[in-house]
NUVONU-16413 format. One record per residue (C-alpha): residue in one letter; x, y, z; chain. Coordinates in steps of 0.25 Angstrom, whole numbers, plus 2048, in hexadecimal, padded with zeros to 3 digits. Each point is the difference from the previous one (the first is absolute). Layout:
N
+------+-----+-----+-----+-------+
: resn :  c1 :  c2 :  c3 : chain :
+------+-----+-----+-----+-------+
:    a :   X :   Y :   Z :     A :
...
+------+-----+-----+-----+-------+
***
This chain:
415
+------+-----+-----+-----+-------+
: resn :  c1 :  c2 :  c3 : chain :
+------+-----+-----+-----+-------+
:    m : 993 : 561 : 632 :     A :
:    n : 802 : 7FD : 7F1 :     A :
:    l : 80B : 805 : 7F7 :     A :
:    l : 7F7 : 80A : 7F9 :     A :
:    e : 7FE : 807 : 80E :     A :
:    k : 80F : 7FF : 803 :     A :
:    i : 803 : 807 : 7F3 :     A :
:    y : 7F7 : 80B : 804 :     A :
:    e : 806 : 801 : 80E :     A :
:    a : 80E : 800 : 7FA :     A :
:    s : 7FC : 80C : 7F7 :     A :
:    e : 7FC : 808 : 80D :     A :
:    r : 80D : 7FB : 807 :     A :
:    l : 809 : 804 : 7F4 :     A :
:    h : 7F9 : 80D : 7FD :     A :
:    n : 80B : 809 : 806 :     A :
:    v : 80C : 7F6 : 7FE :     A :
:    v : 801 : 7FC : 7F2 :     A :
:    v : 7FF : 808 : 7F3 :     A :
:    h : 7F2 : 7FF : 7F9 :     A :
:    t : 808 : 7FE : 7F2 :     A :
:    p : 7FA : 806 : 7F4 :     A :
:    l : 7F9 : 7F9 : 7F5 :     A :
:    l : 805 : 807 : 7F4 :     A :
:    k : 7FD : 7FE : 7F1 :     A :
:    n : 80C : 7FD : 7F7 :     A :
:    t : 7FE : 806 : 7F3 :     A :
:    s : 80A : 7F8 : 7F8 :     A :
:    l : 7FB : 7F2 : 805 :     A :
:    s : 7F1 : 805 : 7FE :     A :
:    q : 804 : 804 : 7F1 :     A :
:    q : 807 : 7F3 : 7FE :     A :
:    y : 7F5 : 7F7 : 805 :     A :
:    q : 7F4 : 809 : 7FC :     A :
:    a : 7FC : 7FF : 80E :     A :
:    n : 7FF : 809 : 80C :     A :
:    v : 80C : 7FB : 808 :     A :
:    l : 802 : 805 : 80E :     A :
:    l : 80C : 7FC : 809 :     A :
:    k : 7FE : 7FF : 80F :     A :
:    r : 80E : 805 : 804 :     A :
:    e : 804 : 7F9 : 80C :     A :
:    d : 80E : 803 : 7FD :     A :
:    l : 7FE : 80D : 806 :     A :
:    q : 7FE : 7FB : 80E :     A :
:    v : 80A : 805 : 80A :     A :
:    v : 807 : 7F2 : 800 :     A :
:    r : 7FD : 800 : 7F1 :     A :
:    s : 7F7 : 7F4 : 800 :     A :
:    y : 7F3 : 7FC : 805 :     A :
:    k : 805 : 7F6 : 80B :     A :
:    i : 800 : 80B : 80A :     A :
:    r : 7F1 : 7FF : 800 :     A :
:    g : 7FF : 7F1 : 805 :     A :
:    a : 80D : 801 : 809 :     A :
:    y : 7FA : 80D : 808 :     A :
:    n : 7F2 : 7FA : 801 :     A :
:    k : 805 : 7F3 : 806 :     A :
:    i : 80A : 806 : 80A :     A :
:    s : 7F7 : 80B : 805 :     A :
:    q : 7F6 : 7F7 : 805 :     A :
:    l : 809 : 7F8 : 809 :     A :
:    t : 7FD : 800 : 80E :     A :
:    e : 809 : 807 : 80A :     A :
:    e : 806 : 7F3 : 805 :     A :
:    q : 803 : 7FC : 7F1 :     A :
:    k : 806 : 80E : 7FD :     A :
:    s : 809 : 7FF : 80D :     A :
:    v : 806 : 7F3 : 7FA :     A :
:    g : 802 : 806 : 7F2 :     A :
:    v : 7FE : 7FA : 7F2 :     A :
:    v : 807 : 7F8 : 7F6 :     A :
:    c : 800 : 7FE : 7F1 :     A :
:    a : 809 : 7FA : 7F5 :     A :
:    s : 801 : 808 : 7F3 :     A :
:    a : 80A : 805 : 7F6 :     A :
:    g : 7F8 : 80B : 7FB :     A :
:    n : 7F4 : 808 : 801 :     A :
:    h : 7F9 : 7F9 : 80C :     A :
:    a : 80C : 803 : 808 :     A :
:    q : 7FF : 80E : 7FD :     A :
:    g : 7F1 : 801 : 804 :     A :
:    v : 803 : 7F8 : 80D :     A :
:    a : 80B : 80A : 803 :     A :
:    f : 7F8 : 80C : 7FD :     A :
:    a : 7F5 : 7FB : 809 :     A :
:    c : 80A : 7FD : 80B :     A :
:    s : 805 : 80D : 800 :     A :
:    e : 7F3 : 807 : 800 :     A :
:    l : 7FA : 7F8 : 80B :     A :
:    g : 80C : 7FF : 809 :     A :
:    i : 801 : 7F1 : 7FF :     A :
:    t : 80C : 7F7 : 7FF :     A :
:    g : 802 : 7F9 : 7F4 :     A :
:    t : 80A : 7F5 : 7FB :     A :
:    i : 801 : 7FE : 7F1 :     A :
:    f : 807 : 7F4 : 7FB :     A :
:    m : 806 : 802 : 7F2 :     A :
:    p : 809 : 7F7 : 7F7 :     A :
:    s : 80F : 803 : 801 :     A :
:    t : 7FF : 802 : 7F1 :     A :
:    t : 7F6 : 80C : 801 :     A :
:    p : 806 : 80C : 7F9 :     A :
:    k : 805 : 80B : 809 :     A :
:    q : 7F7 : 80A : 7FA :     A :
:    k : 7F4 : 7F8 : 805 :     A :
:    i : 806 : 7FE : 80E :     A :
:    a : 803 : 80F : 800 :     A :
:    q : 7F1 : 804 : 7FD :     A :
:    v : 7FB : 7F6 : 80B :     A :
:    k : 809 : 807 : 80A :     A :
:    s : 7FC : 80D : 7FB :     A :
:    f : 7F1 : 7FE : 802 :     A :
:    g : 801 : 7F8 : 80E :     A :
:    g : 80B : 808 : 806 :     A :
:    k : 803 : 7FC : 80F :     A :
:    q : 7F4 : 7F7 : 801 :     A :
:    i : 805 : 7F5 : 7F7 :     A :
:    a : 80B : 7F6 : 800 :     A :
:    i : 804 : 7FA : 7F2 :     A :
:    l : 806 : 7F2 : 800 :     A :
:    l : 806 : 7FA : 7F4 :     A :
:    i : 7FF : 7F1 : 7FF :     A :
:    g : 802 : 7F6 : 7F5 :     A :
:    d : 801 : 801 : 7F2 :     A :
:    t : 7F1 : 800 : 7FC :     A :
:    f : 7F3 : 806 : 805 :     A :
:    d : 7FC : 7F2 : 805 :     A :
:    d : 80C : 7FF : 808 :     A :
:    a : 7FC : 80E : 807 :     A :
:    q : 7F2 : 7FB : 802 :     A :
:    v : 804 : 7F4 : 807 :     A :
:    a : 809 : 807 : 809 :     A :
:    a : 7F5 : 80B : 802 :     A :
:    h : 7F6 : 7F5 : 805 :     A :
:    s : 809 : 7FA : 809 :     A :
:    f : 804 : 80E : 806 :     A :
:    c : 7F1 : 802 : 802 :     A :
:    n : 7FE : 7F4 : 807 :     A :
:    e : 80B : 803 : 80A :     A :
:    q : 7FC : 80E : 803 :     A :
:    a : 7F1 : 7FE : 7FF :     A :
:    a : 7FF : 80B : 7F6 :     A :
:    t : 7F6 : 803 : 7F6 :     A :
:    f : 803 : 7FB : 7F1 :     A :
:    v : 7FC : 80A : 7F6 :     A :
:    h : 7FD : 7F8 : 7F4 :     A :
:    p : 802 : 807 : 7F2 :     A :
:    f : 7F3 : 7FB : 7FA :     A :
:    d : 7F8 : 7F4 : 807 :     A :
:    d : 7FA : 808 : 80C :     A :
:    l : 7F2 : 806 : 800 :     A :
:    e : 804 : 80D : 806 :     A :
:    v : 80B : 802 : 7F6 :     A :
:    i : 7F6 : 7FC : 7F4 :     A :
:    a : 7F6 : 80A : 806 :     A :
:    g : 80B : 80B : 7FF :     A :
:    q : 804 : 7FD : 7F2 :     A :
:    g : 7F1 : 7FF : 7FD :     A :
:    t : 7FF : 80F : 802 :     A :
:    v : 807 : 802 : 7F2 :     A :
:    g : 7F3 : 7FB : 7FA :     A :
:    l : 7F7 : 808 : 809 :     A :
:    e : 808 : 80D : 7FB :     A :
:    i : 7FF : 7FB : 7F1 :     A :
:    l : 7F1 : 800 : 801 :     A :
:    e : 7FF : 80D : 807 :     A :
:    n : 808 : 807 : 7F7 :     A :
:    a : 7FB : 7FB : 7F3 :     A :
:    d : 7F7 : 809 : 7F8 :     A :
:    n : 7FA : 7F5 : 7F9 :     A :
:    p : 7FD : 7F1 : 802 :     A :
:    i : 80D : 7F8 : 7FF :     A :
:    d : 800 : 7F5 : 7F6 :     A :
:    y : 80D : 7F9 : 803 :     A :
:    i : 80A : 801 : 80B :     A :
:    f : 80E : 7FA : 7FE :     A :
:    v : 806 : 7FB : 80D :     A :
:    p : 80E : 7FB : 802 :     A :
:    i : 801 : 7F3 : 808 :     A :
:    g : 80B : 7FB : 808 :     A :
:    g : 7FB : 7F9 : 80D :     A :
:    g : 7F2 : 806 : 7FC :     A :
:    g : 7FD : 809 : 80C :     A :
:    l : 7FD : 80C : 7F7 :     A :
:    a : 7F8 : 7F8 : 7F6 :     A :
:    a : 7F8 : 7FA : 80C :     A :
:    g : 7FD : 80D : 806 :     A :
:    i : 7FC : 807 : 7F2 :     A :
:    c : 7F7 : 7F3 : 7FC :     A :
:    t : 7F9 : 802 : 80E :     A :
:    i : 7FD : 80E : 7FE :     A :
:    v : 7FC : 800 : 7F2 :     A :
:    q : 7F8 : 7F4 : 800 :     A :
:    e : 7F7 : 808 : 80A :     A :
:    l : 800 : 80E : 7FB :     A :
:    s : 802 : 7FE : 7F1 :     A :
:    p : 7FC : 7F1 : 7FC :     A :
:    t : 801 : 803 : 7F1 :     A :
:    t : 80F : 804 : 801 :     A :
:    k : 809 : 7F5 : 7FB :     A :
:    i : 80D : 7FE : 808 :     A :
:    i : 80C : 7FB : 7F8 :     A :
:    g : 80B : 7FA : 808 :     A :
:    v : 80E : 802 : 7FA :     A :
:    e : 80C : 7F7 : 804 :     A :
:    p : 80E : 7FE : 7FB :     A :
:    m : 802 : 7F5 : 7F6 :     A :
:    g : 80B : 7FB : 808 :     A :
:    a : 7F8 : 7FF : 80D :     A :
:    p : 7F1 : 7FC : 7FD :     A :
:    s : 7FC : 7FC : 80D :     A :
:    m : 7F1 : 805 : 800 :     A :
:    w : 7FE : 7FC : 7F1 :     A :
:    t : 805 : 7F2 : 803 :     A :
:    s : 7F7 : 7FE : 80D :     A :
:    l : 7F4 : 805 : 7F8 :     A :
:    q : 802 : 7F6 : 7F6 :     A :
:    a : 802 : 7F5 : 80A :     A :
:    k : 7F4 : 805 : 808 :     A :
:    e : 809 : 7FF : 80D :     A :
:    i : 80C : 807 : 805 :     A :
:    k : 80D : 7FB : 7F9 :     A :
:    t : 80E : 803 : 804 :     A :
:    l : 80A : 803 : 7F5 :     A :
:    d : 80D : 7F8 : 800 :     A :
:    t : 808 : 80B : 7FA :     A :
:    i : 7FD : 80F : 7FC :     A :
:    d : 807 : 80B : 7F9 :     A :
:    r : 803 : 80A : 80B :     A :
:    f : 803 : 80C : 7F7 :     A :
:    i : 7F2 : 807 : 802 :     A :
:    d : 803 : 7FF : 80F :     A :
:    g : 7F3 : 807 : 805 :     A :
:    a : 7F7 : 7F5 : 7F9 :     A :
:    a : 808 : 7F4 : 800 :     A :
:    v : 7FC : 7F6 : 80B :     A :
:    k : 7FF : 7F1 : 7FF :     A :
:    r : 7F3 : 7FF : 807 :     A :
:    v : 7F4 : 80A : 801 :     A :
:    g : 7F9 : 802 : 80E :     A :
:    d : 7F6 : 7F6 : 804 :     A :
:    q : 7F6 : 80B : 803 :     A :
:    n : 803 : 808 : 7F4 :     A :
:    f : 7FE : 7F4 : 7F7 :     A :
:    e : 7F1 : 7FE : 806 :     A :
:    f : 7FD : 80F : 7FE :     A :
:    c : 805 : 800 : 7F2 :     A :
:    r : 7FC : 7F3 : 7FA :     A :
:    n : 7F2 : 803 : 7FC :     A :
:    v : 802 : 80F : 7FE :     A :
:    l : 80C : 801 : 7F7 :     A :
:    h : 7FB : 801 : 7F1 :     A :
:    d : 80D : 7FC : 7FB :     A :
:    v : 80F : 7FF : 803 :     A :
:    i : 80A : 805 : 7F6 :     A :
:    l : 80F : 7FB : 800 :     A :
:    v : 80A : 80B : 7FB :     A :
:    p : 80E : 7FC : 7FC :     A :
:    e : 80B : 806 : 808 :     A :
:    g : 806 : 806 : 7F4 :     A :
:    k : 7F4 : 807 : 7FC :     A :
:    v : 7FF : 807 : 80E :     A :
:    c : 80E : 805 : 7FE :     A :
:    s : 7FC : 807 : 7F3 :     A :
:    t : 7F4 : 806 : 807 :     A :
:    i : 809 : 805 : 80B :     A :
:    l : 809 : 807 : 7F6 :     A :
:    k : 7F5 : 805 : 7F8 :     A :
:    l : 7F9 : 807 : 80C :     A :
:    y : 80D : 806 : 804 :     A :
:    n : 803 : 806 : 7F3 :     A :
:    e : 7F2 : 804 : 7FC :     A :
:    e : 7F9 : 803 : 80C :     A :
:    a : 80B : 803 : 80A :     A :
:    m : 7FB : 7F5 : 809 :     A :
:    v : 809 : 7F8 : 809 :     A :
:    v : 7F9 : 7F2 : 802 :     A :
:    e : 806 : 7F3 : 806 :     A :
:    p : 7FD : 7F3 : 7F8 :     A :
:    a : 7F4 : 7FC : 808 :     A :
:    g : 7FB : 80E : 7FE :     A :
:    a : 801 : 7FF : 7F1 :     A :
:    l : 7F8 : 7F3 : 7FF :     A :
:    t : 7F2 : 805 : 7FE :     A :
:    i : 804 : 80A : 7F5 :     A :
:    s : 808 : 7F5 : 7F9 :     A :
:    a : 7F3 : 7F7 : 800 :     A :
:    l : 7F8 : 809 : 7F8 :     A :
:    d : 807 : 7FC : 7F3 :     A :
:    l : 7FD : 7F1 : 803 :     A :
:    f : 7F1 : 803 : 802 :     A :
:    d : 7F6 : 800 : 7F5 :     A :
:    p : 800 : 80E : 7FB :     A :
:    n : 7F1 : 7FF : 7FB :     A :
:    k : 7FC : 7FE : 80F :     A :
:    l : 808 : 80C : 804 :     A :
:    k : 7FB : 80A : 7F5 :     A :
:    d : 7F8 : 80B : 806 :     A :
:    k : 800 : 7FA : 80E :     A :
:    n : 804 : 806 : 80D :     A :
:    v : 80D : 7F9 : 804 :     A :
:    v : 808 : 801 : 80D :     A :
:    c : 80F : 7FB : 802 :     A :
:    v : 805 : 7FF : 80E :     A :
:    v : 80F : 806 : 800 :     A :
:    s : 803 : 7F8 : 80C :     A :
:    g : 80E : 806 : 804 :     A :
:    s : 80D : 808 : 7FB :     A :
:    n : 80B : 7FA : 809 :     A :
:    n : 809 : 7FD : 7F4 :     A :
:    d : 80F : 7FE : 803 :     A :
:    i : 808 : 808 : 7F6 :     A :
:    l : 80A : 7F5 : 800 :     A :
:    r : 7F7 : 7F7 : 7F9 :     A :
:    t : 7FF : 80A : 7F4 :     A :
:    e : 809 : 7F8 : 7F7 :     A :
:    e : 7F9 : 7F3 : 803 :     A :
:    i : 7F3 : 807 : 7FD :     A :
:    k : 806 : 805 : 7F3 :     A :
:    e : 805 : 7F2 : 7FC :     A :
:    r : 7F4 : 7F9 : 803 :     A :
:    s : 7F8 : 80A : 7F8 :     A :
:    l : 809 : 7FE : 7F4 :     A :
:    l : 7FF : 7F1 : 800 :     A :
:    f : 7F1 : 800 : 801 :     A :
:    e : 7FF : 80A : 7F5 :     A :
:    g : 809 : 7F8 : 7F7 :     A :
:    l : 80B : 80A : 7FF :     A :
:    k : 80B : 7F9 : 808 :     A :
:    h : 805 : 7F3 : 7FC :     A :
:    y : 80B : 7F7 : 805 :     A :
:    f : 808 : 7F6 : 7F8 :     A :
:    m : 80C : 7F6 : 803 :     A :
:    i : 808 : 802 : 7F2 :     A :
:    e : 80C : 7F7 : 7FC :     A :
:    f : 80A : 80A : 7FB :     A :
:    p : 80C : 7FB : 7F7 :     A :
:    q : 80D : 803 : 808 :     A :
:    r : 806 : 809 : 7F6 :     A :
:    p : 803 : 80F : 800 :     A :
:    g : 7F5 : 808 : 7FB :     A :
:    a : 7F5 : 7F6 : 802 :     A :
:    l : 7F8 : 80A : 809 :     A :
:    k : 802 : 80B : 7F6 :     A :
:    t : 7FA : 7F7 : 7F5 :     A :
:    f : 7F4 : 7FD : 80A :     A :
:    v : 7FE : 80E : 802 :     A :
:    s : 801 : 805 : 7F2 :     A :
:    d : 7F9 : 7F4 : 7F9 :     A :
:    v : 7F6 : 7FC : 80A :     A :
:    l : 7FB : 80B : 808 :     A :
:    g : 7F6 : 80A : 7FA :     A :
:    d : 803 : 80F : 800 :     A :
:    s : 7F6 : 802 : 80D :     A :
:    d : 805 : 7F3 : 807 :     A :
:    d : 809 : 802 : 80C :     A :
:    i : 808 : 7F6 : 808 :     A :
:    t : 7FD : 803 : 80F :     A :
:    y : 807 : 7F3 : 806 :     A :
:    f : 80C : 7F8 : 7FB :     A :
:    q : 807 : 7F5 : 808 :     A :
:    f : 80B : 7F8 : 7F9 :     A :
:    s : 80A : 7F6 : 805 :     A :
:    k : 80B : 7FC : 7F6 :     A :
:    k : 802 : 7F1 : 7FF :     A :
:    t : 80E : 7FB : 7FE :     A :
:    n : 802 : 7F6 : 7F4 :     A :
:    k : 7F2 : 803 : 7FC :     A :
:    e : 7FB : 805 : 7F2 :     A :
:    s : 7F4 : 807 : 807 :     A :
:    g : 7FC : 805 : 80D :     A :
:    p : 7F2 : 803 : 806 :     A :
:    a : 7FC : 80E : 803 :     A :
:    i : 7F4 : 805 : 808 :     A :
:    v : 7FA : 80C : 7F8 :     A :
:    g : 7F5 : 809 : 803 :     A :
:    i : 7FA : 808 : 7F5 :     A :
:    e : 7F6 : 80B : 801 :     A :
:    l : 7F7 : 803 : 7F4 :     A :
:    k : 7F8 : 80D : 7FC :     A :
:    d : 7F5 : 7F8 : 7FB :     A :
:    k : 7FC : 7F2 : 804 :     A :
:    s : 7FD : 7FD : 7F1 :     A :
:    d : 80F : 801 : 7FE :     A :
:    f : 802 : 7F3 : 807 :     A :
:    r : 7FE : 7F6 : 7F5 :     A :
:    q : 80A : 808 : 7F7 :     A :
:    l : 80A : 7FF : 80B :     A :
:    e : 7FE : 7F1 : 800 :     A :
:    k : 801 : 7FF : 7F1 :     A :
:    q : 80D : 808 : 800 :     A :
:    m : 806 : 7F7 : 80B :     A :
:    n : 7FD : 7F4 : 7F8 :     A :
:    a : 805 : 806 : 7F3 :     A :
:    g : 80D : 804 : 807 :     A :
:    g : 803 : 7F2 : 804 :     A :
:    f : 7FE : 803 : 80F :     A :
:    n : 7FB : 7F5 : 808 :     A :
:    f : 7F7 : 804 : 80C :     A :
:    t : 7F7 : 7FC : 80A :     A :
:    y : 7F4 : 80A : 804 :     A :
:    l : 800 : 801 : 80F :     A :
:    n : 7F3 : 808 : 803 :     A :
:    e : 7F8 : 7F4 : 7FE :     A :
:    n : 809 : 7F7 : 809 :     A :
:    p : 7FC : 806 : 80E :     A :
:    m : 809 : 7F7 : 808 :     A :
:    l : 80C : 803 : 7F7 :     A :
:    f : 7FD : 80E : 7FE :     A :
:    a : 7FF : 802 : 80F :     A :
:    q : 80D : 7F9 : 803 :     A :
:    l : 808 : 808 : 7F6 :     A :
:    i : 7F9 : 80E : 800 :     A :
:    g : 7F9 : 801 : 80E :     A :
+------+-----+-----+-----+-------+
***
C-alpha cells in the first residue's frame, strides 16, 4: 500500500477522534499581502497540535500482542501529548521519556492527556539523552517505538491535514506554507497535494537556527547538523526523517528560513491583534510570508498551517526579548564608566534620548581604577534612534563595546 492510500485510510480512522480543524480566512493578513490568506488552525486540536493525528493513526493499528506490551516514545513536547492521548483513548500502556529539563507545565499536560495509561520518565538533560534511553527501554521490553516523524503511519496521519485543506478550500490553492521539523507533516501534505492539486506549490518553512531540510536539499542528500538553536522546539531537529526527505525532495517548491526573533515578533502580534496563542513552531508559516516575494502572493489563495499552540507562559519574557533584539529596539553595550560620583547621571542626561530606557544594568566597582565596565541594556522606541545613541556616547567620551553583534560574548554576559 502506498502512502497516498494510507492517508485516505488514516482519514477514515481519525474521523471521530481528531478535530476537523477550520480553514479560516485572516482579514488582516489578506489585506497586508493583497492575497486570500487562509489559516489551517491545527492549534485548535484537542492536544493543541497536529501531532495527535500521526500518533493515534500509528498506535491504533498495533496488533493485540503489540498493544499488550505497550508503546514507547521520546519527546519534550507535542508528540508526547499525542501519544499520551492515544494511549488513554485506546487503553494501551505508554512509557514516555522526557528530558529532566522539560518544563513542569509540559509534563503536567502529558499526564493530563494520558492519565493512568502512561508513565513519564525524566532522563538526561537533552532530547537526545531521552531518546537513547527510550530506545534502550524499547529493546528490553520488546515494546513498539512511536517515532515522532520518520514512520509511514505517522506521516499518513499528518497527511490528513493536507486532505482537509483541499476538502475545505472554496477555490484552488496556489501556495501552502508548511512548518518543517523532522518533516512528517510536510511529507504527508506533499504526497496528498501532489496527487490531488499538482499546481499547488508547497513552501516549507524552517527556523534559521535549525535548517535541517534546507541543508539536505542543498546537498541533495540528508545531512545531520552539528548544532542547532532549540528555541523553536517544535521544529528544531538536527536531522530530518529519511522517508520524509524522499517524499519532500522533489515536491517542495522552496524552503524558507525564518530568524527566531522574527517568529517571536509574530507570536506577539498574533496575540495582541488576533487573540491567537501560538507556539514558536506554530508561528513559522505566518512569519515566512514577509520573506516571500510579495508579487507572487498578490491575488493568490495562500494557506498557512498553524501547527500548534502549546506555548509555555514562562517563555514570555524570552519571546519579548528576542523580538526586541530582532526588531532593532534592544541593544546591549559594555560601557566604561568613570569611577566618580554622578557618572551614571551624566550618561542618562547627556546620552540617552527622551524615549530611551535602560532595561538592564550591571556594574562592579573596581578598586584603584579610574573606570569600570558596566553591562547596559537600552530599549529604543524606534530602531532609527540607534545611530544617535552611538553618536551621543562617542561625544560624551564613553568607551563602549557593542554586544549584540558579538554572539559568544553576548551569550556569556546576558544569556
